[in-house]
C-alpha positions in Angstrom: -179.0 237.7 226.1 -180.3 240.6 224.2 -183.4 238.8 223.9 -184.3 239.3 227.5 -182.9 242.8 227.9 -186.3 244.6 227.2 -188.2 242.4 229.8 -185.5 243.5 232.2 -185.6 246.9 231.4 -189.3 246.9 231.9 -189.2 245.3 235.3 -186.7 247.6 236.5 -188.5 250.9 235.4 -191.8 249.3 237.1 -190.0 248.8 240.1 -188.4 252.3 240.2 -191.9 253.6 239.8 -193.0 251.6 242.9 -190.0 253.2 244.9 -191.1 256.7 243.8 -194.5 256.3 244.8 -193.5 255.0 248.2 -191.2 257.9 248.5 -193.6 260.6 247.4 -196.3 259.3 249.8 -193.7 259.2 252.6 -192.8 262.9 251.8 -196.8 264.0 251.8 -197.2 262.2 255.2 -194.1 264.0 256.5 -195.6 267.2 255.3 -199.1 266.2 256.7 -198.2 264.9 260.1 -195.2 267.2 261.2 -197.5 269.9 262.4 -201.0 270.0 264.5 -202.0 273.4 263.7 -202.1 274.7 260.2 -202.0 278.3 261.3 -198.5 277.6 262.7 -197.0 277.1 259.2 -197.3 279.2 256.2 -199.1 276.9 253.4 -200.1 278.3 250.3 -201.4 275.0 249.0 -205.2 275.0 249.6 -205.2 271.5 248.5 -203.0 270.2 251.3 -205.0 272.0 254.0 -208.2 270.4 252.5 -206.5 267.0 252.5 -205.6 267.4 256.1 -209.3 268.5 257.0 -210.6 265.4 255.2 -210.6 261.7 256.9 -207.1 260.6 256.5 -205.5 257.5 258.0 -203.1 257.6 260.8 -199.5 257.7 260.0 -198.8 254.2 260.8 -201.9 252.7 259.0 -201.0 254.8 256.0 -197.4 253.4 255.7 -198.6 249.9 256.3 -201.2 250.5 253.3 -198.5 251.8 251.2 -196.0 249.0 252.1 -198.7 246.4 251.3 -199.7 248.0 248.2 -196.0 248.2 247.2 -195.4 244.5 248.1 -198.4 243.2 246.1 -197.3 245.5 243.1 -193.7 244.2 243.3 -195.0 240.6 243.5 -197.1 241.2 240.3 -194.0 243.0 238.6 -191.9 239.8 239.3 -194.7 237.4 238.5 -195.1 239.1 235.1 -191.6 239.2 234.5 -191.0 235.6 235.1 -194.4 234.6 232.8 -192.7 236.6 230.1 -189.4 235.1 230.6 -191.0 231.4 230.7 -193.2 232.4 227.7 -190.1 233.4 225.7 -188.2 230.6 226.8 -190.9 228.1 225.6 -191.1 229.7 222.1 -187.2 229.2 221.7 -187.0 226.0 223.2 -188.5 224.1 220.0 -185.7 225.8 218.0 -183.0 225.0 220.4 -184.1 221.5 221.2 -186.1 220.4 217.8 -186.7 216.6 219.0 -189.3 216.8 221.9 -187.5 213.6 223.4 -184.4 215.3 223.5 -185.8 217.9 226.2 -184.9 217.2 229.8 -187.4 214.5 231.3 -188.4 217.1 233.9 -189.7 219.6 231.0 -191.2 216.8 229.1 -193.2 215.5 232.3 -194.3 219.0 233.3 -195.5 219.6 229.8 -197.4 216.4 229.9 -199.1 216.9 233.2 -199.8 220.5 232.5 -201.6 219.3 229.4 -203.5 217.0 231.4 -204.6 219.7 233.9 -205.5 221.8 231.1 -207.7 219.4 229.6 -209.5 218.9 232.9 -209.8 222.8 233.3 -210.3 223.9 229.7 -213.8 225.1 230.5 -212.7 227.6 233.1 -212.7 231.1 232.1 -209.0 231.7 232.3 -208.6 229.2 229.5 -211.1 230.2 227.1 -208.3 231.5 224.8 -207.4 228.0 224.3 -208.8 225.5 222.0 -209.1 221.9 222.8 -207.4 221.1 219.3 -204.4 223.2 220.2 -203.9 221.8 223.6 -204.2 218.2 222.2 -202.0 219.1 219.2 -199.2 220.6 221.5 -198.5 217.4 223.3 -199.4 215.2 220.2 -196.9 216.9 218.1 -194.2 216.4 220.5 -194.9 212.8 221.6 -195.3 211.7 218.1 -191.8 213.1 217.3 -193.1 215.7 214.6 -191.0 218.6 214.1 -192.5 221.9 215.2 -193.9 221.1 218.4 -195.2 223.7 220.6 -195.0 224.1 224.4 -198.0 226.0 225.6 -197.3 228.5 228.6 -200.5 227.7 230.2 -199.5 223.9 230.8 -196.3 225.3 232.6 -198.0 228.0 234.7 -200.8 227.5 237.3 -201.6 230.5 239.2 -203.3 228.7 241.9 -199.9 227.2 243.0 -198.2 230.7 243.3 -198.1 232.9 246.4 -201.7 234.5 245.9 -203.4 231.6 246.8 
């Protein structure tokens, strides 16, 4: 669908940036660690020699750090991509399926359980953007068979259940 092409493009751009950072850092590491004596090489870059004189991590430690940062960044990119995908899908779903009870039972159950969890956790800072009335109305409009129900993203995504925990 054209609808999700922009999300996919943004995720691909972010992944490309992560690859570039890793490649650039590896090139810098190779330039720094390929020689032991600065006088042996003709280096015009004063900044590079200043960098070498400072406390820099060992090559292996630097690589591990970059890889950890890349994995964390990739996880955040994919998590963000999936969140936007689900958010957009939840906006489209009431248009595709105007009757709440025509939704798959699994979707309705997830919405109902998620709404219950939201009501319990509504006082947390993470949910300060939600109003009690909106959370209740989200479920009520669906189960009362009103047209125009809304599926709140927060009822479907609970971050403590993901890999960050």
